ZADO-1210 file (C-alpha; in nm, 4 decimals, padded with zeros to 6 digits):
<atoms>
<atom x="01.9480" y="15.2059" z="-04.9593" code="MET" pos="1"/>
<atom x="02.2344" y="15.2331" z="-05.1659" code="PHE" pos="2"/>
<atom x="02.2237" y="15.6229" z="-05.2590" code="GLY" pos="3"/>
<atom x="02.1915" y="15.8674" z="-05.5589" code="ASP" pos="4"/>
<atom x="02.3772" y="15.6616" z="-05.8202" code="VAL" pos="5"/>
<atom x="02.4881" y="15.9822" z="-06.0879" code="ARG" pos="6"/>
<atom x="02.6370" y="15.8831" z="-06.4076" code="THR" pos="7"/>
<atom x="02.8148" y="16.1907" z="-06.5465" code="VAL" pos="8"/>
<atom x="03.0956" y="16.2830" z="-06.8341" code="ASP" pos="9"/>
<atom x="03.3868" y="16.3676" z="-06.6280" code="ASP" pos="10"/>
<atom x="03.3810" y="16.2737" z="-06.2180" code="VAL" pos="11"/>
<atom x="03.6224" y="16.5771" z="-06.0771" code="PRO" pos="12"/>
<atom x="03.4003" y="16.8461" z="-06.2599" code="GLN" pos="13"/>
<atom x="03.0393" y="16.6345" z="-06.1431" code="ALA" pos="14"/>
<atom x="03.2225" y="16.6651" z="-05.8026" code="PHE" pos="15"/>
<atom x="03.3402" y="16.9951" z="-05.7642" code="ALA" pos="16"/>
<atom x="03.0343" y="17.1315" z="-05.9187" code="ALA" pos="17"/>
<atom x="02.8450" y="16.9806" z="-05.6141" code="LEU" pos="18"/>
<atom x="03.0441" y="17.1094" z="-05.3299" code="VAL" pos="19"/>
<atom x="02.9792" y="17.4426" z="-05.4878" code="ALA" pos="20"/>
<atom x="02.6856" y="17.3995" z="-05.5392" code="GLU" pos="21"/>
<atom x="02.6252" y="17.2892" z="-05.1612" code="THR" pos="22"/>
<atom x="02.8339" y="17.5278" z="-04.9826" code="ALA" pos="23"/>
<atom x="02.9089" y="17.2701" z="-04.7004" code="PRO" pos="24"/>
<atom x="03.0585" y="17.4779" z="-04.3511" code="GLY" pos="25"/>
<atom x="03.2978" y="17.1085" z="-04.3291" code="SER" pos="26"/>
<atom x="03.4570" y="16.8586" z="-04.5386" code="ILE" pos="27"/>
<atom x="03.5818" y="16.5661" z="-04.4752" code="GLY" pos="28"/>
<atom x="03.8714" y="16.4287" z="-04.7657" code="LEU" pos="29"/>
<atom x="03.9702" y="16.1471" z="-04.8983" code="SER" pos="30"/>
<atom x="04.2704" y="16.0309" z="-05.1081" code="GLY" pos="31"/>
<atom x="04.3544" y="15.8499" z="-05.3978" code="GLY" pos="32"/>
<atom x="04.4171" y="15.9824" z="-05.7722" code="ASP" pos="33"/>
<atom x="04.0472" y="16.0395" z="-05.8564" code="THR" pos="34"/>
<atom x="04.0253" y="16.2409" z="-05.5131" code="ALA" pos="35"/>
<atom x="04.3759" y="16.4428" z="-05.6196" code="ARG" pos="36"/>
<atom x="04.1693" y="16.4926" z="-05.9405" code="LYS" pos="37"/>
<atom x="03.8564" y="16.6094" z="-05.7707" code="CYS" pos="38"/>
<atom x="04.0947" y="16.8593" z="-05.5139" code="TYR" pos="39"/>
<atom x="04.3073" y="16.9798" z="-05.8039" code="GLU" pos="40"/>
<atom x="03.9551" y="17.1700" z="-05.9045" code="LEU" pos="41"/>
<atom x="03.8601" y="17.2742" z="-05.6176" code="LEU" pos="42"/>
<atom x="04.1173" y="17.5406" z="-05.5875" code="ALA" pos="43"/>
<atom x="03.8846" y="17.7420" z="-05.7924" code="THR" pos="44"/>
<atom x="03.5231" y="17.6374" z="-05.7679" code="ALA" pos="45"/>
<atom x="03.2987" y="17.9067" z="-05.6250" code="ASP" pos="46"/>
<atom x="03.3484" y="17.7818" z="-05.2507" code="VAL" pos="47"/>
<atom x="03.3531" y="18.0224" z="-04.9329" code="ALA" pos="48"/>
<atom x="03.6648" y="17.8263" z="-04.8212" code="TRP" pos="49"/>
<atom x="03.7187" y="18.0670" z="-04.5331" code="GLU" pos="50"/>
<atom x="03.4040" y="17.9892" z="-04.4003" code="ARG" pos="51"/>
<atom x="03.4679" y="17.5243" z="-04.3792" code="VAL" pos="52"/>
<atom x="03.6631" y="17.3440" z="-04.1727" code="ASP" pos="53"/>
<atom x="03.8699" y="17.0669" z="-04.2979" code="VAL" pos="54"/>
<atom x="03.8084" y="16.7078" z="-04.1728" code="TRP" pos="55"/>
<atom x="04.0154" y="16.4045" z="-04.3502" code="PHE" pos="56"/>
<atom x="03.8479" y="16.0644" z="-04.3857" code="GLY" pos="57"/>
<atom x="04.1497" y="15.8110" z="-04.3245" code="ASP" pos="58"/>
<atom x="04.5116" y="15.8984" z="-04.3258" code="GLU" pos="59"/>
<atom x="04.8276" y="15.7025" z="-04.3370" code="ARG" pos="60"/>
<atom x="05.0278" y="15.7644" z="-04.0393" code="TRP" pos="61"/>
<atom x="05.3403" y="15.9174" z="-04.2172" code="VAL" pos="62"/>
<atom x="05.4630" y="16.3361" z="-04.1925" code="PRO" pos="63"/>
<atom x="05.2437" y="16.5583" z="-04.3877" code="VAL" pos="64"/>
<atom x="05.5287" y="16.6091" z="-04.6362" code="HIS" pos="65"/>
<atom x="05.5570" y="16.2138" z="-04.6182" code="ASP" pos="66"/>
<atom x="05.4153" y="16.1358" z="-05.0588" code="PRO" pos="67"/>
<atom x="05.1845" y="15.8620" z="-04.8724" code="ASP" pos="68"/>
<atom x="04.9893" y="16.1384" z="-04.7062" code="SER" pos="69"/>
<atom x="04.6666" y="16.2044" z="-04.7693" code="ASN" pos="70"/>
<atom x="04.6935" y="16.5726" z="-04.6395" code="GLU" pos="71"/>
<atom x="04.9499" y="16.6546" z="-04.7744" code="GLY" pos="72"/>
<atom x="04.8223" y="16.5191" z="-05.1514" code="MET" pos="73"/>
<atom x="04.5320" y="16.7781" z="-05.0062" code="ALA" pos="74"/>
<atom x="04.7601" y="17.1217" z="-04.9235" code="ARG" pos="75"/>
<atom x="04.9225" y="17.0636" z="-05.2332" code="THR" pos="76"/>
<atom x="04.6488" y="17.0737" z="-05.5164" code="THR" pos="77"/>
<atom x="04.4462" y="17.2961" z="-05.2820" code="PHE" pos="78"/>
<atom x="04.3716" y="17.3365" z="-04.9684" code="LEU" pos="79"/>
<atom x="04.7420" y="17.5753" z="-04.9149" code="ASP" pos="80"/>
<atom x="04.5863" y="17.8034" z="-05.2013" code="GLU" pos="81"/>
<atom x="04.2177" y="17.8400" z="-05.0843" code="VAL" pos="82"/>
<atom x="04.2782" y="17.9168" z="-04.6735" code="GLU" pos="83"/>
<atom x="03.9910" y="17.6872" z="-04.5354" code="PRO" pos="84"/>
<atom x="03.9143" y="17.8424" z="-04.1847" code="ARG" pos="85"/>
<atom x="04.0524" y="17.5349" z="-03.9964" code="SER" pos="86"/>
<atom x="04.1998" y="17.2000" z="-04.1066" code="ILE" pos="87"/>
<atom x="04.2155" y="16.8942" z="-03.8565" code="GLN" pos="88"/>
<atom x="04.5132" y="16.6986" z="-03.9121" code="SER" pos="89"/>
<atom x="04.4643" y="16.3224" z="-03.8463" code="MET" pos="90"/>
<atom x="04.8720" y="16.3088" z="-03.7697" code="TYR" pos="91"/>
<atom x="05.0516" y="16.4829" z="-03.5245" code="GLN" pos="92"/>
<atom x="05.3871" y="16.4451" z="-03.4681" code="PRO" pos="93"/>
<atom x="05.5112" y="16.3029" z="-03.1803" code="ASP" pos="94"/>
<atom x="05.2531" y="16.0682" z="-03.0818" code="SER" pos="95"/>
<atom x="05.1111" y="15.7676" z="-03.1565" code="THR" pos="96"/>
<atom x="04.8800" y="15.6271" z="-03.4292" code="ALA" pos="97"/>
<atom x="04.6730" y="15.4730" z="-03.1225" code="ASP" pos="98"/>
<atom x="04.6930" y="15.8275" z="-02.9190" code="ALA" pos="99"/>
<atom x="04.6170" y="16.0934" z="-03.2813" code="GLY" pos="100"/>
<atom x="04.2924" y="15.7387" z="-03.2776" code="ALA" pos="101"/>
<atom x="04.2038" y="15.8434" z="-02.9617" code="ASP" pos="102"/>
<atom x="04.2202" y="16.2243" z="-03.0056" code="ARG" pos="103"/>
<atom x="04.0615" y="16.2244" z="-03.3498" code="TYR" pos="104"/>
<atom x="03.7681" y="16.0276" z="-03.2348" code="ASP" pos="105"/>
<atom x="03.7316" y="16.2987" z="-02.9574" code="GLY" pos="106"/>
<atom x="03.7797" y="16.5763" z="-03.2461" code="LEU" pos="107"/>
<atom x="03.4739" y="16.4517" z="-03.4509" code="LEU" pos="108"/>
<atom x="03.2110" y="16.3437" z="-03.1977" code="LYS" pos="109"/>
<atom x="03.2246" y="16.7277" z="-03.0245" code="ALA" pos="110"/>
<atom x="03.1866" y="16.8465" z="-03.3823" code="ALA" pos="111"/>
<atom x="02.8668" y="16.8906" z="-03.5261" code="PRO" pos="112"/>
<atom x="02.7755" y="16.6195" z="-03.7987" code="PRO" pos="113"/>
<atom x="02.9914" y="16.6941" z="-04.1192" code="LEU" pos="114"/>
<atom x="02.8044" y="16.8687" z="-04.4141" code="ALA" pos="115"/>
<atom x="02.9451" y="16.7040" z="-04.6905" code="LEU" pos="116"/>
<atom x="03.2202" y="16.3860" z="-04.6625" code="LEU" pos="117"/>
<atom x="03.4302" y="16.2369" z="-05.0092" code="HIS" pos="118"/>
<atom x="03.4818" y="15.8897" z="-04.9933" code="LEU" pos="119"/>
<atom x="03.6432" y="15.6957" z="-05.3300" code="GLY" pos="120"/>
<atom x="03.5720" y="15.3515" z="-05.4018" code="LEU" pos="121"/>
<atom x="03.9029" y="15.1360" z="-05.4337" code="GLY" pos="122"/>
<atom x="03.8797" y="14.8141" z="-05.7030" code="PRO" pos="123"/>
<atom x="03.8415" y="14.5457" z="-05.3882" code="ASP" pos="124"/>
<atom x="03.5650" y="14.7477" z="-05.2958" code="GLY" pos="125"/>
<atom x="03.7239" y="14.9541" z="-05.0036" code="HIS" pos="126"/>
<atom x="03.6172" y="15.3023" z="-04.9017" code="THR" pos="127"/>
<atom x="03.8280" y="15.5294" z="-04.6825" code="ALA" pos="128"/>
<atom x="04.0701" y="15.2480" z="-04.5307" code="SER" pos="129"/>
<atom x="03.7979" y="15.0274" z="-04.4322" code="LEU" pos="130"/>
<atom x="03.9246" y="14.7114" z="-04.5841" code="PHE" pos="131"/>
<atom x="03.7153" y="14.3661" z="-04.7206" code="PRO" pos="132"/>
<atom x="03.7389" y="14.0944" z="-04.4102" code="GLY" pos="133"/>
<atom x="03.9181" y="14.3560" z="-04.1947" code="ASN" pos="134"/>
<atom x="03.7606" y="14.4058" z="-03.8059" code="ALA" pos="135"/>
<atom x="03.7454" y="14.7759" z="-03.8840" code="SER" pos="136"/>
<atom x="03.4361" y="14.6932" z="-04.0543" code="LEU" pos="137"/>
<atom x="03.2719" y="14.5576" z="-03.6935" code="GLN" pos="138"/>
<atom x="03.3395" y="14.9138" z="-03.5351" code="GLU" pos="139"/>
<atom x="02.9812" y="15.0300" z="-03.3939" code="ARG" pos="140"/>
<atom x="03.0782" y="15.3038" z="-03.1136" code="ASP" pos="141"/>
<atom x="03.3969" y="15.4747" z="-03.1902" code="ARG" pos="142"/>
<atom x="03.3887" y="15.7364" z="-03.5181" code="PHE" pos="143"/>
<atom x="03.7886" y="15.6894" z="-03.5958" code="VAL" pos="144"/>
<atom x="04.0076" y="15.3905" z="-03.5075" code="ILE" pos="145"/>
<atom x="04.3891" y="15.2948" z="-03.6460" code="THR" pos="146"/>
<atom x="04.3974" y="15.0166" z="-03.9202" code="THR" pos="147"/>
<atom x="04.6220" y="14.8461" z="-04.1326" code="GLY" pos="148"/>
<atom x="04.7345" y="14.4985" z="-04.3023" code="ASP" pos="149"/>
<atom x="04.9597" y="14.3217" z="-04.4776" code="ASP" pos="150"/>
<atom x="04.8811" y="14.4889" z="-04.7801" code="GLN" pos="151"/>
<atom x="04.8793" y="14.8248" z="-04.6683" code="HIS" pos="152"/>
<atom x="05.1645" y="14.8730" z="-04.4462" code="PRO" pos="153"/>
<atom x="05.1627" y="15.2261" z="-04.3623" code="HIS" pos="154"/>
<atom x="04.9569" y="15.2241" z="-04.0070" code="PRO" pos="155"/>
<atom x="04.6384" y="15.4211" z="-04.1062" code="ARG" pos="156"/>
<atom x="04.3671" y="15.5885" z="-03.9263" code="LEU" pos="157"/>
<atom x="04.0079" y="15.5665" z="-04.0574" code="THR" pos="158"/>
<atom x="03.6373" y="15.7280" z="-03.9954" code="ILE" pos="159"/>
<atom x="03.4064" y="15.4231" z="-03.9340" code="THR" pos="160"/>
<atom x="03.1083" y="15.3658" z="-04.0100" code="TYR" pos="161"/>
<atom x="02.8831" y="15.5012" z="-03.7349" code="PRO" pos="162"/>
<atom x="03.1262" y="15.8247" z="-03.8881" code="ALA" pos="163"/>
<atom x="02.9674" y="15.8216" z="-04.2010" code="ILE" pos="164"/>
<atom x="02.6309" y="15.7808" z="-04.1093" code="ALA" pos="165"/>
<atom x="02.6451" y="16.0789" z="-03.9323" code="ARG" pos="166"/>
<atom x="02.7307" y="16.2812" z="-04.1770" code="SER" pos="167"/>
<atom x="02.4775" y="16.4605" z="-04.3715" code="GLU" pos="168"/>
<atom x="02.5274" y="16.4323" z="-04.6905" code="LEU" pos="169"/>
<atom x="02.8440" y="16.1467" z="-04.8556" code="VAL" pos="170"/>
<atom x="02.9760" y="16.2201" z="-05.2144" code="VAL" pos="171"/>
<atom x="03.0842" y="15.8503" z="-05.3507" code="VAL" pos="172"/>
<atom x="03.3537" y="15.9568" z="-05.6602" code="THR" pos="173"/>
<atom x="03.3804" y="15.6187" z="-05.8644" code="VAL" pos="174"/>
<atom x="03.5652" y="15.6936" z="-06.1658" code="ALA" pos="175"/>
<atom x="03.7523" y="15.4140" z="-06.4374" code="GLY" pos="176"/>
<atom x="03.7554" y="15.1100" z="-06.6163" code="ALA" pos="177"/>
<atom x="03.8844" y="14.9024" z="-06.3060" code="GLY" pos="178"/>
<atom x="03.6644" y="15.0041" z="-06.0204" code="LYS" pos="179"/>
<atom x="03.3684" y="14.8728" z="-06.3202" code="ARG" pos="180"/>
<atom x="03.3672" y="14.4646" z="-06.1549" code="ASP" pos="181"/>
<atom x="03.3851" y="14.6332" z="-05.8244" code="ALA" pos="182"/>
<atom x="03.0418" y="14.8977" z="-05.8567" code="PHE" pos="183"/>
<atom x="02.8813" y="14.6489" z="-06.0526" code="ALA" pos="184"/>
<atom x="02.9051" y="14.3864" z="-05.6686" code="ARG" pos="185"/>
<atom x="02.7678" y="14.7592" z="-05.5345" code="LEU" pos="186"/>
<atom x="02.4509" y="14.7833" z="-05.7480" code="LEU" pos="187"/>
<atom x="02.3440" y="14.3913" z="-05.7092" code="ALA" pos="188"/>
<atom x="02.3364" y="14.4692" z="-05.3450" code="GLY" pos="189"/>
<atom x="02.6918" y="14.3116" z="-05.2419" code="ASP" pos="190"/>
<atom x="02.7228" y="14.4130" z="-04.8682" code="GLU" pos="191"/>
<atom x="02.9828" y="14.1944" z="-04.8082" code="ASP" pos="192"/>
<atom x="03.2225" y="14.4975" z="-04.9828" code="LEU" pos="193"/>
<atom x="03.3062" y="14.7504" z="-04.7735" code="PRO" pos="194"/>
<atom x="03.2106" y="15.0051" z="-04.9704" code="ALA" pos="195"/>
<atom x="02.7988" y="14.8357" z="-04.9997" code="GLY" pos="196"/>
<atom x="02.8065" y="14.9986" z="-04.6244" code="ARG" pos="197"/>
<atom x="02.8371" y="15.2923" z="-04.6507" code="VAL" pos="198"/>
<atom x="02.5227" y="15.4907" z="-04.5017" code="ARG" pos="199"/>
<atom x="02.4259" y="15.8347" z="-04.4045" code="ALA" pos="200"/>
<atom x="02.2137" y="16.1240" z="-04.4392" code="GLY" pos="201"/>
<atom x="02.1865" y="16.1554" z="-04.8265" code="ARG" pos="202"/>
<atom x="02.4897" y="15.9826" z="-05.0581" code="VAL" pos="203"/>
<atom x="02.5677" y="16.0570" z="-05.3953" code="VAL" pos="204"/>
<atom x="02.7908" y="15.8500" z="-05.6055" code="TRP" pos="205"/>
<atom x="02.8812" y="15.9662" z="-05.8784" code="LEU" pos="206"/>
<atom x="03.0183" y="15.7680" z="-06.1279" code="VAL" pos="207"/>
<atom x="03.2098" y="15.8056" z="-06.4820" code="ASP" pos="208"/>
<atom x="03.0535" y="15.6014" z="-06.7966" code="ARG" pos="209"/>
<atom x="03.3966" y="15.3440" z="-06.7864" code="ALA" pos="210"/>
<atom x="03.2734" y="15.2371" z="-06.4251" code="ALA" pos="211"/>
<atom x="02.9177" y="15.2440" z="-06.4738" code="ASN" pos="212"/>
<atom x="02.8544" y="15.0821" z="-06.8279" code="PRO" pos="213"/>
<atom x="02.4921" y="15.0772" z="-06.9551" code="PRO" pos="214"/>
<atom x="02.3348" y="14.7545" z="-06.9169" code="ALA" pos="215"/>
</atoms>
């Protein structure tokens, strides 16, 4: 089942409103331009952040101050301002990506299911750091693994389909004409695209009109 597709005028506004409505006790964050715009609005959303544990769905293995860090982006856009109950960093100084994946896998498995997991959609159909044709798509046991390829030079940590499926609510944000072709393929049931395999307790797709034009 593909999920609940909602065509919205403004994806970041719809996302912030859904987070406020859901009032999650834990949230998994994403990266990218759409995520940045979503998170800028979370700084003023009506959410009791002191009761929220923050996790990450994927991360480049770079320090938090690096411009490519998803955590760094989230901190500068809203986390440092709202001060959540906890921030579970994927990147750890003086560690390796493999050790970091082992650590985060154990933490995530020991924690309650994520109340809300935010994912995005790449033009190639990827979500989190689950890329087309990558071996990470076949993982069935671990919640977090390392990944990367020639097109994505930084080593990365990513959650896997088992971790996504355990989440209570997954919200996928899709904005802009650049995502139109990938989203059309998803609507047609193309599970060759990584995002087409997303399953969870509930899956809500927030899609703007540029990405989901009328048939």
